[in-house]
N, C-alpha and C positions, 0 to 999 in steps of 0.2 A: 143950688149946686145942679151944673148942668149933667147931661146925659154922659158925656164922654169924661168928667171929673168924675162921676160915681164911678165909673167903668175901671178909670187910672187907680182910684182909692182902693177898689177890689182887687184889682191886680198886684198893688203893692201890699196890701195885707196877704195874698196868696205867697207873694215870693218871699215874705217874712215865715210865713208858716212853712214853707219849703226850706229853708235854710235852716230852722230850729229845730224839724222833726228828726225824731231818731228812727222812727218807723214810716215808711213811705206807703205801706198798705197794710190796713187791718180788715180783716173779716171776722164776723162772729156770729153766730147762729146761722148761718147760710142755709137756706132751703130752696130747693129748684125743683120743679116736677112738669112734665108734658103730661097731662092727661092721667093715667093711673101709673105712669110712669114716674117713679121717684129718683131724682139723679141725685141730689144732695139733700143732708138730713143732719143739722147740727153742725155745720162744717166751720172750722175755725181756722185762720191763719195770720201770721205776720210775715211780712217783708221787708226787711230792715234797709234802711237807705245806705245806696252805696253798693250792695251785694248783685251778685248774679243768682239768682235763684231758679234752679231747675224744677219742673213740674212734670212729674211722671205719674202713671196708672194705666192699667188697662184698658182695652176697648169698652167705651161707654161709661166709663167713671166720671166725664164731665169734666176733662180739662179744657177743654175750649168754652163751654159753657161758664165756667167760673171767670174766664177772662172776658167772657162778654159780659157777664154781670158787674164785674168790677168797672168796665169803663162804658158800663149805661146801655149797651145793645140788648140785654136781657133784664126782666124785671124780675127780681127773685119773689117765692109767695112770702118768706121771711127771711129777717134777719139784718143786720147792719154792715155798711161799707163804708170805709174810711180812706181816703187818699190824703197824704200829707195833713191829717186830722180833720180833713172836711168830709162831713157825711155826705154820699153820692146818692142814696136810697130816696125815692120819693123827689126829689129835685129836678125841675123843670131844666130844658137846654139852656135857657138863658140864665138861669141860676147857677148853673154848673159850669157856664163858658168859660170864666177866668182859670180855672183847674183842668177843663180840658186842653185847653191850650199847653198845659204842660206834660202832656203825654205824646207819644206816637206808637203807631200799632204796625207791625210787620204780619198780614194775615197769610196765611197758607196758600203758597204758590205765587205771593207778591199782590195779587189782586190789582194789578195796572187796568186801567181805562185802555181797551185795546185800539180807540179811536184818537188817543192822545199820544204825543212823542215821549219819551222820556222825561225831558225836561218840563214839558206840560204836565204830567203827572205829578213832578215833584212840586210844581208850582200851585196844585189844587189847594191843599191846607193854607198856602199863603194867600191865595185869593178869598178863600172863606173867611179866615179869622182875620185877616189887615187888607182888606178891601181898597185902602188908600195908597198902599205901596204902587209904585208905578212900575209898568212893564220892564225896563231897563233894569232896575234894582231887582224884581223877581228873576229876572235871567240870570243875574249875575250870581244870585242867592243859589238858584238851581245848580248853575255849573259849579258852586263851590261844594254843593251838597252829593254831587255826582262825582266829583273827583273824590271827596272825602272816604267814600265808600268802596273805593278801588277801582272804580269804572273809568274808560278812558273818556276826553272831553268829548270825542267824535261819537259817544252813545247818545249824547242829549237830543240830536234830531231824530233818532232813531225810534219806529216804532216797536211795541212788543214782541209782535211777531219776528222782527228781524234779531229780536236774541236769543242767547242761548240759557237754558235753564237757570244757571248761575248767575248770569247777568240780570236776569229778571227780579231775582231774590235780592239783589244788590241795589238795582232800580227802585225797589219795594222800601228797602231800608233807607236809601236816601231820600224819598218820600216822608218815611217816618220820623226823620230827623230834620224835616225841614222847618220847622220851628223852634229848634234848639231844646229839646225837651230834656226834663229832669227824669223821666219815667219812660220806659222802653219794653212795648210787648211784643213778644217774639212767639208766633204759633208754628211750630215744625219747620224751623228755617233752614235746616239743612235737609229737610226731605225731599226724595229724587236727585238729589247731586252725588257725583261719584265720591269715594272717600277722599282724592285730594279737593275737590271743590268745597266738600264739607269740612275738610281742615281749614282750607284758607277761609270760610265763611266765619268760622269758630274765633280763629285767631285775630280777624278783623273786628269781631264782637268784643273780644277781649282789650282790645287796642282801643277802641271807641269808648268802652265802658271806662277805662282808665284814665284818659284824654279827657274826656268829658264830663266825667264825674256820673254816670249815668246811673239809675237803679234798672235792673232788667228782672223782668218777670218772662221767663222761658220755657215754652212748654215743647218737649222734644221725647222721642223714644230713642234718640241715638245716645247709645254708651259713652263713646266716645266724648260727644260734647258735654256730658255731664261730668266724666272724669277731667277733661281738660280745661273747661273754663268755669263750671259752677262752683260757687262759694257754698251753696247749700243746696240741697234737694228735697222737695215737699213730695209725698207718695199720696195719691188719691187713690182710696180702697175702701169698702164697707160704706160708701156714700159720704165719707168725710175726709179730711187730711188724718191719713193712719198715723204717720211718722214725717218728721222734717229734721234735717242736720246734715252735716259731712257725711260722706258715703262711709266713711269708717264708722262714723257713730249708726248709720242705718245697718249696717253688715253686723251689728253687734245686738240688734233687734231680731226676736224670733218670729217675727210675720211671714208666714209661709211665702206669700207673694213676693215680699223684698228679697228673701232668700234666693227663691227661684230666678227672679230678674236679674239680680247683681251677680249671682254664684253659677248663673249657667255659661255655657259656652262663649256665648258673646261676651258676659261681662268679665270673664277670666282673662279673655283676647284684650279688652279693654285695658283692664289693669296691667297686664303683659307690656301694652304699647306706652301706657302713661310711664311705667317705670324704665321701658329702654329711652323713652325722651328724658328723663330727670339723669339718668345714667349718662346721656352724650352732653347735657347741660354741664354737668358737674366735670366731666373729662375736659371739655372744652374751657372752663373757668380754670382750671389746675393748669391747664397747656398754655394759657394767655399770660402774657409778661405782667407783672405787677406795674403799678402807675408809676413807681419811682425808677423802674429798671430801662435802662437803656440799651 
């Protein structure tokens, strides 16, 4: 069997695993440290396939470290990490290649290559994982992903320095979606955006998740994001996931950080905003004519 046949067989096996898995990400007993500083100790977490999971926690609780551990940029001291049932700890880049193709990552600030245009940035993962794809098809894929994230077509030939903060985020999102991933990692995607821009990005994320069937691992401190698009929220505290559930379920816990976070002034404001939004939707639905009405 040729190397190409072996690679195709592995991708087929991973595709079957993705289709049958109920849990997209499983973390057990994770331990991360930097020198004498212990970040995680016995952290457990399951991310269900098809959900948007928000990850929150105070400064230094290791939200980004957790994400980096899952995608292989951080080697944990101990623990197991499975993505769609595939073990990710201790595997070489070549061994994990087929599963790595199934996720996309939006880092803080977009992390775009400043010397490449938006279109060229989007094409980076295509070049890396599918070098045999020709330039014309690469350009077409990049243009489609750029439009998919709400950017105008003319953004493609621009450089990151020519974009606003919100456009940079969307360009980074387009790159994260370049390979049609099943799993999307977003690290503080609305940080630095004004409220209108942040709300638009949240709305775009939910629409893409529903349209493409994505599982989304979303690190954020934005309460509006948590309330508006997250199906569940995982809280990092005390070096592990202290609680995970819907916001209503979290509010029923007595953990002091959770209570302070969700019941503080910003939490109450976010709750009120979501309530107003739901009231408007209900009012609009009540005022809309029924399907059979003329």
